[in-house]
C-alpha positions in Angstrom: 75.2 83.4 75.4 77.9 80.9 76.5 79.9 82.2 79.5 83.2 82.4 77.7 81.6 84.4 74.8 79.9 86.7 77.3 83.1 87.4 79.1 84.9 88.2 75.8 82.1 90.6 74.8 82.3 92.2 78.3 86.0 92.5 77.9 85.7 94.2 74.5 83.1 96.6 75.9 85.3 97.5 78.8 88.3 98.0 76.6 86.3 100.3 74.4 86.1 102.8 77.3 88.4 105.7 77.0 92.0 105.1 78.2 93.1 107.8 80.6 96.7 108.9 79.8 99.1 111.7 80.7 98.2 113.4 77.4 94.5 113.2 77.9 94.6 114.6 81.4 96.9 117.5 80.3 94.6 118.3 77.4 91.5 118.0 79.5 92.9 120.5 81.9 93.6 123.0 79.1 90.2 122.4 77.6 88.5 123.0 80.9 90.0 126.5 81.0 88.5 127.2 77.5 91.9 127.4 75.9 92.6 126.8 72.3 96.0 126.5 70.6 98.9 127.5 72.9 100.9 130.6 71.9 104.1 129.7 69.9 106.3 131.1 72.7 104.6 129.1 75.5 106.6 127.2 78.0 104.9 123.8 78.1 105.9 121.8 81.2 102.6 120.2 82.1 102.7 116.6 80.8 106.1 115.2 81.8 107.3 115.3 78.2 110.9 115.2 77.0 111.6 118.4 74.9 114.6 116.6 73.3 112.2 114.4 71.3 113.5 111.2 69.6 117.2 110.8 69.2 118.8 111.3 65.9 119.0 107.6 65.1 115.3 107.2 65.9 114.4 110.1 63.6 116.5 108.6 60.8 114.8 105.2 61.3 111.4 106.8 61.1 112.3 108.6 57.9 113.6 105.4 56.4 110.5 103.3 57.2 107.9 106.0 56.3 107.4 104.8 52.7 106.2 101.5 54.2 103.7 103.3 56.4 100.8 102.2 54.2 101.4 98.7 55.4 101.1 96.9 58.7 104.4 95.4 60.0 105.6 93.3 57.1 109.3 93.8 57.9 109.3 91.8 61.1 110.0 95.0 63.1 107.9 93.9 66.1 109.5 90.5 66.3 113.0 92.0 66.0 112.2 94.7 68.7 110.8 92.1 71.0 113.9 89.9 70.8 116.3 92.8 71.1 114.4 94.3 74.1 114.3 90.9 75.9 118.0 90.3 75.3 119.0 93.7 76.5 117.1 93.1 79.8 118.0 89.5 80.5 114.5 88.2 79.7 112.8 85.9 77.1 110.8 87.2 74.2 107.6 85.6 75.7 108.0 88.0 78.7 107.6 91.0 76.4 104.4 92.6 74.9 104.6 95.9 73.1 101.8 98.5 73.0 101.2 101.9 71.6 102.4 103.5 74.8 102.3 102.2 78.3 98.8 103.6 79.0 97.2 100.7 77.1 98.7 97.9 79.2 98.1 99.9 82.4 94.4 100.1 81.5 94.1 96.5 80.4 96.0 95.2 83.5 93.6 97.0 85.8 90.6 95.6 83.9 92.1 92.1 83.9 92.9 91.9 87.6 90.3 94.0 89.4 86.5 93.5 89.8 83.8 94.5 92.2 85.2 91.9 94.6 89.0 92.5 93.8 90.2 96.0 94.6 92.9 98.2 93.3 95.4 99.5 95.9 97.5 102.5 95.0 99.4 105.5 96.5 97.9 109.0 97.0 99.0 111.0 95.2 100.1 108.9 92.3 99.3 108.4 88.6 95.5 108.4 88.2 95.1 106.2 85.1 94.7 102.9 87.0 92.0 104.4 89.2 90.1 105.6 86.1 90.3 102.1 84.7 89.1 100.6 88.0 85.9 102.6 87.6 85.2 100.7 84.5 85.7 97.3 86.2 83.7 98.7 89.2 86.5 97.8 91.5 86.9 99.4 94.9 90.0 101.7 95.0 92.1 102.0 98.2 94.3 105.1 98.1 97.1 105.0 100.6 99.0 108.2 101.7 102.7 108.4 100.9 105.2 108.0 103.7 106.9 111.1 105.3 109.7 110.6 102.7 107.1 110.5 99.9 107.6 106.8 99.1 104.8 104.3 98.6 103.7 103.1 102.1 103.9 99.4 101.1 103.1 98.1 104.5 99.8 99.9 104.6 99.1 99.1 100.9 99.5 95.4 101.5 97.3 95.6 104.6 94.6 97.6 102.9 92.6 94.7 101.5 93.1 90.9 101.8 91.0 90.6 98.6 93.0 93.1 96.6 93.4 92.1 92.9 96.0 94.7 91.9 98.6 96.6 93.9 100.0 99.5 91.8 103.4 101.0 92.5 104.8 103.9 90.4 108.6 104.1 90.8 109.7 106.9 90.6 106.4 108.2 91.5 104.3 110.5 89.3 103.7 113.3 90.4 106.3 113.6 93.2 109.3 112.1 91.3 110.2 110.3 94.5 111.6 106.8 95.0 110.2 103.7 96.7 113.3 101.6 97.6 113.6 98.3 95.7 113.7 96.3 99.0 110.2 97.8 99.9 108.8 96.7 96.5 110.3 93.2 97.0 108.7 93.0 100.4 105.3 93.9 98.9 105.8 91.2 96.3 106.5 88.6 98.9 103.7 89.7 101.3 100.9 90.7 99.0 97.5 88.9 99.3 97.3 85.6 97.7 96.1 85.8 94.1 96.9 89.5 93.7 99.3 90.9 91.2 101.9 93.6 91.8 102.0 96.2 89.0 105.2 98.2 89.0 105.1 101.2 86.7 108.8 102.0 85.8 108.0 104.7 83.2 110.5 107.1 84.8 113.1 104.5 86.0 115.8 105.5 83.5 115.8 109.0 85.0 116.9 107.7 88.4 119.7 105.6 89.9 117.2 103.3 91.5 117.4 99.5 90.8 114.6 98.1 88.6 112.7 94.9 89.4 112.8 93.2 86.0 114.7 90.3 87.6 111.5 89.4 89.5 109.8 88.8 86.1 112.7 86.5 85.1 112.1 84.7 88.5 108.5 84.0 87.5 106.9 86.1 90.3 103.4 87.6 90.3 104.5 90.9 88.9 103.9 93.0 85.8 106.4 95.8 85.0 105.5 98.6 82.7 108.1 100.6 80.7 107.7 103.3 78.1 109.7 105.1 75.3 107.8 108.3 76.1 110.0 109.7 78.8 113.8 109.5 78.5 113.6 108.3 74.9 111.4 111.3 74.0 108.8 109.4 72.0 105.6 110.5 73.7 104.0 111.5 70.5 105.1 108.4 68.6 103.7 105.8 71.1 105.7 102.8 72.2 105.3 101.1 75.6 105.9 97.6 76.9 104.4 95.2 79.5 106.9 92.8 81.0 105.7 89.7 82.8 105.2 85.9 82.8 103.5 84.8 79.6 100.3 83.6 81.4 99.9 87.1 83.0 100.4 88.8 79.6 97.8 86.5 78.1 95.2 87.9 80.5 95.6 91.3 78.8 94.8 90.0 75.3 91.0 89.6 75.6 90.7 93.4 75.8 92.4 95.0 72.8 95.7 95.5 71.2 96.1 97.7 68.1 98.7 97.0 65.6 101.9 98.7 66.5 102.9 101.7 64.3 105.9 100.8 62.2 107.4 104.2 62.9 107.3 103.5 66.6 108.9 100.1 66.2 111.7 101.5 64.1 112.3 104.4 66.4 112.3 102.1 69.5 114.9 99.8 67.9 117.1 102.7 67.0 116.8 104.2 70.5 117.7 100.9 72.2 120.8 100.7 70.0 122.0 104.2 71.1 124.0 103.3 74.2 124.8 107.0 75.1 121.1 108.0 75.1 120.1 107.1 78.6 123.2 108.5 80.5 123.4 111.6 78.4 119.7 112.5 78.7 119.5 111.5 82.3 122.3 114.0 83.2 120.7 116.7 80.9 117.3 116.4 82.7 118.9 116.1 86.2 121.0 119.2 85.7 117.9 121.2 84.7 115.9 119.8 87.7 118.7 120.4 90.3 119.2 124.0 89.2 115.5 124.7 89.4 115.0 123.0 92.8 118.0 124.9 94.2 116.5 128.2 93.0 113.1 127.3 94.6 114.7 126.4 97.9 116.9 129.5 97.9 113.9 131.7 97.4 111.9 130.1 100.2 109.6 127.9 98.2 108.8 124.4 99.2 109.5 121.5 96.8 107.9 118.3 98.1 110.3 115.5 98.7 113.5 114.7 96.7 112.6 114.1 93.0 114.9 112.0 90.8 112.6 112.2 87.8 111.5 114.7 85.2 108.8 116.1 87.5 108.5 117.5 91.0 105.8 119.1 93.2 105.8 122.4 95.0 103.6 123.3 98.0 102.4 126.8 97.1 100.7 127.5 100.4 97.6 128.7 98.6 94.9 127.1 96.3 96.9 125.9 93.4 94.3 126.8 90.8 95.2 130.4 91.2 98.9 129.7 90.8 98.2 127.7 87.6 96.1 130.6 86.2 98.8 133.1 87.1 101.4 131.1 85.4 99.3 130.9 82.3 99.1 134.6 82.1 102.9 134.5 81.9 102.6 131.9 79.1 104.0 129.1 81.3 101.8 126.0 81.4 102.4 123.8 84.4 100.8 120.5 85.6 97.6 119.6 87.2 96.4 119.3 90.8 95.9 116.1 92.8 92.8 116.4 95.1 94.7 115.2 98.2 97.1 118.1 97.9 95.0 121.0 96.5 97.7 123.6 97.3 100.5 121.7 95.4 101.4 121.9 91.7 103.3 119.5 89.6 106.1 120.9 87.4 107.6 118.9 84.5 111.3 119.4 83.9 111.8 121.1 80.5 114.9 122.5 78.8 117.2 124.8 80.6 115.6 127.7 78.7 112.1 126.5 79.7 113.1 126.3 83.3 114.7 129.7 83.3 111.4 131.2 82.1 109.6 129.1 84.7 111.7 130.4 87.5 111.0 134.0 86.6 107.3 133.5 86.1 106.9 131.4 89.3 108.6 134.0 91.5 106.5 136.8 89.9 103.2 134.8 90.5 104.2 133.8 94.0 105.2 137.3 95.0 101.8 138.6 94.0 98.9 138.5 96.6 97.1 135.2 96.8 93.7 135.3 95.1 92.0 133.1 97.7 91.1 134.1 101.3 92.6 132.5 104.4 89.4 130.5 104.7 90.3 128.6 101.5 93.3 126.8 103.1 94.1 125.1 106.3 96.7 122.5 107.5 96.5 119.1 105.7 98.5 115.9 105.6 102.2 115.8 105.6 102.4 119.6 106.1 100.5 120.5 102.9 97.3 122.4 102.8 93.8 121.3 102.1 91.3 123.4 100.2 87.8 123.4 98.9 89.3 123.7 95.4 89.7 120.2 94.0 90.8 119.3 90.5 
């Protein structure tokens, strides 16, 4: 088989491997606990979803285009969305590639730029999807602990491997909701190993006041930025994400796979972009709910980790977190998963004010009850958190 054909077949085979996303990890966690359909009065704050859902204009756009759902995009919706998105962000249409969510381009970028000789460098804890994709490309994975302020430690990340293929920064970070300052990201971009690509995942950027790095794409740098309509736009179940980069970098993702974009997602995304009040209004709504809950936790002696500016945060429970998760489920409150490096910490997604009120009551009840595990199950770990034999 000619080398080019072989590589294309290999790319398709790799792309056929399951894509790990926030949804799949949340569902896998529930399935591992032998759970079926959640009760109708459940508080679901385990997958960083936006309970507001799509905005009114997006819902109306979906309804309008539904009769055309039997066709692929014959209305030019993708072309229109691409041009509108580029214009709104000071970019050219050739810098934009839309996918059914941002998990796809994250997966394909990892496959495209890592290999057994080109590693993935990422923070720990951070979003796990890239590491899952790196297993498919058989790439080494270097996980670098967060700084004492829970930012990405870009100096150590850049120094981790002179042969790194991909350096992955999530900003704000998932699961901590914490920020890595723009100047640190720019330093990483300028000092990364030759030939490597900086992948900046800005899925949660709209929830913060932090500056983005899209201007580095416009400047032609070795960077790919990911965005999604799942978070502040409330379209997690509709699927629309975007990879933003130089055309030659985006082209390296195309040998893998790109499904046709759902016409409903395209219409909803266009309507959402046109709603100029959506981002500031929802950003405040989520922030108010987050701030109120974090204030309650601190007032009651609990230990949130870092300063979240996102729709999720972490709490050091001081005990094996599996027991806390199980206790919360008994109260019909479903919280996030555990990262192995911090087995005593849980991630909480920010829900509606009503959701968070129920969370606060349930969490205090669970934490006031005796810990299930013995003292031998936990001992001091990094950055003041506990380690445990219980790993997710």
